LUMKELUM-914725 format. One record per atom (N, C-alpha, C): residue number from 1; x, y, z. Coordinates in steps of 0.02 Angstrom, whole numbers, plus 50000, padded with zeros to 5 digits. Example, Ala and Ser with C-alpha at 12.3 -4.5 7.8 and 13.67 -1.06 7.14 Angstrom:
rec k:1&xx:50660&yy:49716&zz:50390
rec k:1&xx:50615&yy:49775&zz:50390
rec k:1&xx:50660&yy:49835&zz:50390
rec k:2&xx:50642&yy:49888&zz:50354
rec k:2&xx:50684&yy:49947&zz:50357
rec k:2&xx:50645&yy:50002&zz:50394
//
This chain:
rec k:1&xx:50042&yy:49941&zz:50000
rec k:1&xx:50000&yy:50000&zz:50000
rec k:1&xx:50044&yy:50062&zz:50000
rec k:2&xx:50012&yy:50117&zz:49987
rec k:2&xx:50047&yy:50180&zz:49984
rec k:2&xx:50058&yy:50207&zz:50054
rec k:3&xx:50107&yy:50252&zz:50061
rec k:3&xx:50121&yy:50283&zz:50125
rec k:3&xx:50060&yy:50323&zz:50150
rec k:4&xx:50025&yy:50356&zz:50104
rec k:4&xx:49965&yy:50394&zz:50123
rec k:4&xx:49913&yy:50348&zz:50154
rec k:5&xx:49906&yy:50288&zz:50128
rec k:5&xx:49858&yy:50240&zz:50155
rec k:5&xx:49876&yy:50223&zz:50227
rec k:6&xx:49940&yy:50211&zz:50239
rec k:6&xx:49963&yy:50195&zz:50307
rec k:6&xx:49950&yy:50253&zz:50354
rec k:7&xx:49960&yy:50314&zz:50331
rec k:7&xx:49948&yy:50372&zz:50373
rec k:7&xx:49873&yy:50379&zz:50389
rec k:8&xx:49831&yy:50366&zz:50340
rec k:8&xx:49759&yy:50370&zz:50352
rec k:8&xx:49735&yy:50315&zz:50399
rec k:9&xx:49762&yy:50255&zz:50391
rec k:9&xx:49744&yy:50201&zz:50436
rec k:9&xx:49764&yy:50218&zz:50507
rec k:10&xx:49823&yy:50248&zz:50514
rec k:10&xx:49846&yy:50268&zz:50581
rec k:10&xx:49801&yy:50323&zz:50609
rec k:11&xx:49783&yy:50372&zz:50567
rec k:11&xx:49741&yy:50428&zz:50590
rec k:11&xx:49672&yy:50403&zz:50612
rec k:12&xx:49642&yy:50359&zz:50572
rec k:12&xx:49575&yy:50335&zz:50585
rec k:12&xx:49574&yy:50270&zz:50625
rec k:13&xx:49632&yy:50248&zz:50648
rec k:13&xx:49637&yy:50186&zz:50686
rec k:13&xx:49588&yy:50180&zz:50744
rec k:14&xx:49582&yy:50232&zz:50786
rec k:14&xx:49534&yy:50226&zz:50841
rec k:14&xx:49462&yy:50212&zz:50818
rec k:15&xx:49443&yy:50239&zz:50762
rec k:15&xx:49376&yy:50226&zz:50736
rec k:15&xx:49372&yy:50157&zz:50703
rec k:16&xx:49423&yy:50141&zz:50663
rec k:16&xx:49423&yy:50077&zz:50628
rec k:16&xx:49427&yy:50018&zz:50676
rec k:17&xx:49460&yy:50027&zz:50732
rec k:17&xx:49470&yy:49972&zz:50779
rec k:17&xx:49427&yy:49979&zz:50842
rec k:18&xx:49376&yy:50020&zz:50838
rec k:18&xx:49332&yy:50030&zz:50896
rec k:18&xx:49297&yy:49965&zz:50914
rec k:19&xx:49286&yy:49955&zz:50978
rec k:19&xx:49256&yy:49891&zz:51001
rec k:19&xx:49185&yy:49880&zz:50975
rec k:20&xx:49148&yy:49933&zz:50961
rec k:20&xx:49080&yy:49924&zz:50937
rec k:20&xx:49075&yy:49915&zz:50861
rec k:21&xx:49131&yy:49922&zz:50826
rec k:21&xx:49132&yy:49912&zz:50754
rec k:21&xx:49159&yy:49842&zz:50739
rec k:22&xx:49133&yy:49810&zz:50687
rec k:22&xx:49161&yy:49745&zz:50668
rec k:22&xx:49234&yy:49752&zz:50647
rec k:23&xx:49272&yy:49700&zz:50660
rec k:23&xx:49343&yy:49701&zz:50643
rec k:23&xx:49352&yy:49699&zz:50567
rec k:24&xx:49397&yy:49740&zz:50542
rec k:24&xx:49414&yy:49740&zz:50471
rec k:24&xx:49481&yy:49704&zz:50466
rec k:25&xx:49480&yy:49644&zz:50439
rec k:25&xx:49541&yy:49603&zz:50435
rec k:25&xx:49581&yy:49617&zz:50372
rec k:26&xx:49548&yy:49632&zz:50318
rec k:26&xx:49581&yy:49643&zz:50254
rec k:26&xx:49612&yy:49713&zz:50252
rec k:27&xx:49677&yy:49717&zz:50238
rec k:27&xx:49712&yy:49781&zz:50238
rec k:27&xx:49684&yy:49828&zz:50184
rec k:28&xx:49666&yy:49801&zz:50127
rec k:28&xx:49638&yy:49843&zz:50073
rec k:28&xx:49573&yy:49875&zz:50095
rec k:29&xx:49528&yy:49836&zz:50126
rec k:29&xx:49464&yy:49863&zz:50149
rec k:29&xx:49475&yy:49915&zz:50204
rec k:30&xx:49525&yy:49904&zz:50246
rec k:30&xx:49541&yy:49952&zz:50298
rec k:30&xx:49565&yy:50017&zz:50267
rec k:31&xx:49607&yy:50012&zz:50216
rec k:31&xx:49634&yy:50072&zz:50183
rec k:31&xx:49578&yy:50110&zz:50147
rec k:32&xx:49533&yy:50074&zz:50114
rec k:32&xx:49478&yy:50106&zz:50078
rec k:32&xx:49430&yy:50139&zz:50128
rec k:33&xx:49416&yy:50105&zz:50183
rec k:33&xx:49372&yy:50134&zz:50234
rec k:33&xx:49403&yy:50197&zz:50264
rec k:34&xx:49468&yy:50195&zz:50277
rec k:34&xx:49503&yy:50254&zz:50303
rec k:34&xx:49500&yy:50311&zz:50253
rec k:35&xx:49507&yy:50297&zz:50189
rec k:35&xx:49503&yy:50348&zz:50136
rec k:35&xx:49433&yy:50377&zz:50134
rec k:36&xx:49381&yy:50335&zz:50140
rec k:36&xx:49312&yy:50360&zz:50140
rec k:36&xx:49299&yy:50404&zz:50200
rec k:37&xx:49324&yy:50385&zz:50258
rec k:37&xx:49317&yy:50427&zz:50317
rec k:37&xx:49352&yy:50494&zz:50308
rec k:38&xx:49410&yy:50492&zz:50279
rec k:38&xx:49448&yy:50554&zz:50267
rec k:38&xx:49410&yy:50599&zz:50217
rec k:39&xx:49384&yy:50570&zz:50164
rec k:39&xx:49345&yy:50608&zz:50115
rec k:39&xx:49283&yy:50638&zz:50147
rec k:40&xx:49251&yy:50600&zz:50191
rec k:40&xx:49191&yy:50625&zz:50225
rec k:40&xx:49209&yy:50684&zz:50271
rec k:41&xx:49265&yy:50678&zz:50306
rec k:41&xx:49287&yy:50733&zz:50349
rec k:41&xx:49301&yy:50796&zz:50308
rec k:42&xx:49334&yy:50788&zz:50252
rec k:42&xx:49349&yy:50845&zz:50208
rec k:42&xx:49285&yy:50877&zz:50183
rec k:43&xx:49237&yy:50836&zz:50162
rec k:43&xx:49174&yy:50862&zz:50136
rec k:43&xx:49136&yy:50899&zz:50191
rec k:44&xx:49136&yy:50873&zz:50252
rec k:44&xx:49101&yy:50907&zz:50306
rec k:44&xx:49135&yy:50972&zz:50325
rec k:45&xx:49201&yy:50973&zz:50321
rec k:45&xx:49236&yy:51036&zz:50335
rec k:45&xx:49220&yy:51088&zz:50282
rec k:46&xx:49220&yy:51068&zz:50218
rec k:46&xx:49204&yy:51114&zz:50164
rec k:46&xx:49133&yy:51140&zz:50170
rec k:47&xx:49087&yy:51095&zz:50187
rec k:47&xx:49017&yy:51115&zz:50196
rec k:47&xx:49010&yy:51164&zz:50254
rec k:48&xx:49047&yy:51152&zz:50307
rec k:48&xx:49046&yy:51196&zz:50365
rec k:48&xx:49072&yy:51265&zz:50347
rec k:49&xx:49125&yy:51268&zz:50308
rec k:49&xx:49154&yy:51332&zz:50287
rec k:49&xx:49104&yy:51370&zz:50244
rec k:50&xx:49071&yy:51335&zz:50198
rec k:50&xx:49022&yy:51367&zz:50155
rec k:50&xx:48963&yy:51394&zz:50194
rec k:51&xx:48941&yy:51357&zz:50243
rec k:51&xx:48882&yy:51378&zz:50281
rec k:51&xx:48899&yy:51435&zz:50330
rec k:52&xx:48962&yy:51446&zz:50343
rec k:52&xx:48983&yy:51500&zz:50388
rec k:52&xx:49006&yy:51561&zz:50349
rec k:53&xx:48994&yy:51563&zz:50286
rec k:53&xx:49014&yy:51620&zz:50246
rec k:53&xx:49089&yy:51623&zz:50236
rec k:54&xx:49120&yy:51565&zz:50227
rec k:54&xx:49191&yy:51558&zz:50215
rec k:54&xx:49234&yy:51582&zz:50273
rec k:55&xx:49208&yy:51581&zz:50333
rec k:55&xx:49247&yy:51598&zz:50392
rec k:55&xx:49270&yy:51532&zz:50423
rec k:56&xx:49335&yy:51521&zz:50423
rec k:56&xx:49363&yy:51458&zz:50448
rec k:56&xx:49371&yy:51463&zz:50524
rec k:57&xx:49344&yy:51414&zz:50557
rec k:57&xx:49350&yy:51409&zz:50629
rec k:57&xx:49363&yy:51336&zz:50647
rec k:58&xx:49421&yy:51321&zz:50676
rec k:58&xx:49437&yy:51251&zz:50691
rec k:58&xx:49387&yy:51223&zz:50741
rec k:59&xx:49366&yy:51261&zz:50789
rec k:59&xx:49318&yy:51236&zz:50839
rec k:59&xx:49252&yy:51218&zz:50806
rec k:60&xx:49229&yy:51260&zz:50761
rec k:60&xx:49166&yy:51247&zz:50727
rec k:60&xx:49172&yy:51187&zz:50681
rec k:61&xx:49228&yy:51183&zz:50646
rec k:61&xx:49238&yy:51125&zz:50601
rec k:61&xx:49242&yy:51061&zz:50641
rec k:62&xx:49275&yy:51062&zz:50697
rec k:62&xx:49281&yy:51002&zz:50739
rec k:62&xx:49212&yy:50982&zz:50766
rec k:63&xx:49172&yy:51029&zz:50783
rec k:63&xx:49105&yy:51014&zz:50810
rec k:63&xx:49059&yy:50987&zz:50756
rec k:64&xx:49070&yy:51005&zz:50694
rec k:64&xx:49026&yy:50983&zz:50640
rec k:64&xx:49046&yy:50915&zz:50611
rec k:65&xx:49104&yy:50890&zz:50629
rec k:65&xx:49126&yy:50826&zz:50601
rec k:65&xx:49083&yy:50769&zz:50626
rec k:66&xx:49062&yy:50771&zz:50687
rec k:66&xx:49017&yy:50720&zz:50712
rec k:66&xx:49045&yy:50687&zz:50773
rec k:67&xx:49001&yy:50652&zz:50807
rec k:67&xx:49020&yy:50618&zz:50868
rec k:67&xx:49050&yy:50550&zz:50851
rec k:68&xx:49079&yy:50519&zz:50901
rec k:68&xx:49109&yy:50453&zz:50891
rec k:68&xx:49059&yy:50402&zz:50868
rec k:69&xx:48998&yy:50405&zz:50895
rec k:69&xx:48947&yy:50357&zz:50875
rec k:69&xx:48927&yy:50366&zz:50802
rec k:70&xx:48928&yy:50428&zz:50778
rec k:70&xx:48912&yy:50440&zz:50707
rec k:70&xx:48967&yy:50411&zz:50663
rec k:71&xx:49029&yy:50416&zz:50684
rec k:71&xx:49084&yy:50387&zz:50645
rec k:71&xx:49080&yy:50311&zz:50644
rec k:72&xx:49062&yy:50281&zz:50701
rec k:72&xx:49055&yy:50208&zz:50705
rec k:72&xx:48998&yy:50186&zz:50658
rec k:73&xx:48944&yy:50223&zz:50658
rec k:73&xx:48888&yy:50208&zz:50613
rec k:73&xx:48911&yy:50212&zz:50540
rec k:74&xx:48951&yy:50262&zz:50524
rec k:74&xx:48977&yy:50269&zz:50457
rec k:74&xx:49022&yy:50210&zz:50438
rec k:75&xx:49065&yy:50189&zz:50484
rec k:75&xx:49108&yy:50131&zz:50471
rec k:75&xx:49066&yy:50069&zz:50460
rec k:76&xx:49014&yy:50059&zz:50501
rec k:76&xx:48971&yy:50001&zz:50492
rec k:76&xx:48935&yy:50003&zz:50425
rec k:77&xx:48914&yy:50061&zz:50404
rec k:77&xx:48881&yy:50068&zz:50339
rec k:77&xx:48929&yy:50052&zz:50282
rec k:78&xx:48990&yy:50077&zz:50287
rec k:78&xx:49039&yy:50064&zz:50236
rec k:78&xx:49054&yy:49988&zz:50232
rec k:79&xx:49061&yy:49956&zz:50289
rec k:79&xx:49074&yy:49884&zz:50290
rec k:79&xx:49015&yy:49846&zz:50260
rec k:80&xx:48955&yy:49867&zz:50275
rec k:80&xx:48895&yy:49834&zz:50248
rec k:80&xx:48896&yy:49839&zz:50172
rec k:81&xx:48916&yy:49895&zz:50145
rec k:81&xx:48917&yy:49904&zz:50072
rec k:81&xx:48971&yy:49861&zz:50039
rec k:82&xx:49026&yy:49848&zz:50075
rec k:82&xx:49080&yy:49807&zz:50048
rec k:82&xx:49064&yy:49733&zz:50049
rec k:83&xx:49024&yy:49711&zz:50097
rec k:83&xx:49012&yy:49639&zz:50105
rec k:83&xx:48956&yy:49613&zz:50064
//
């Protein structure tokens, strides 16, 4: 895999390996899921910026990304689509 994939897996590791989420054994699926989570985070940040009139605020962006349970639900949905 690419170095970027490893970095994303490390970044999203707490979500990917959360006890309430099913285990992802395949490295490719883990990398794709991490990329999807990263893309979702980017899209939510961009949407947040647009809704705030292009005023960037890290606190606001962090609050709009979602709670841990929302991320776990997203991981479960992604896994369901892969299986």
